[in-house]
C-alpha positions, 0 to 999 in steps of 0.5 A: 722431439725431432723424430720417432728415433729421438724417444728411443735414443733418450730411452737408451741413454737412461741406462747410462752414457753410450759411445756412438757405436754402442748406441747404434747397436743398442737401438738397432734398425736405425741408420748411422745417418739418422742416428747422427742427425738425431743425436745432433738435434738432441744435443742442440735442444740441450737434452743430451751432452756430447763429450769428446775424449782426446784419445786416439782414436777419439772417443765420443760419449753421449749422456743424458743431462737433467732436462733430457732425463726429465723428458725421458722418464714419461717417454720410457713409461709410455714405451714400456706400457705400449710394449706390455700391451702390444699384443692387445693393441695389435689384436684390437687393430686387426679386429676393428671394422676399419682394418677389415675395410683396408684389407678387403679385396677390391672387386 
């Protein structure tokens, strides 16, 4: 995995093939440059297939391949688990002694 966005891209692609603009909209918060860089990396690692249709304008579709789907399964489970417990995790973090030291006013 090359960056933090790669896991979100893989998770999105578990829903099926996406064109670039639809994937950009689906993920949200990612710049076009970072999405492009991350997709190139995932294609290079053999996790995602990039297919170009000869239409006008040309359409590029990204799809998970077997190795990417195998990796995406535990990533999706982790993403869903963290999402299900996000409130508890944030509450525990704010109540920890280290958190109060970080946010304490300086004399």
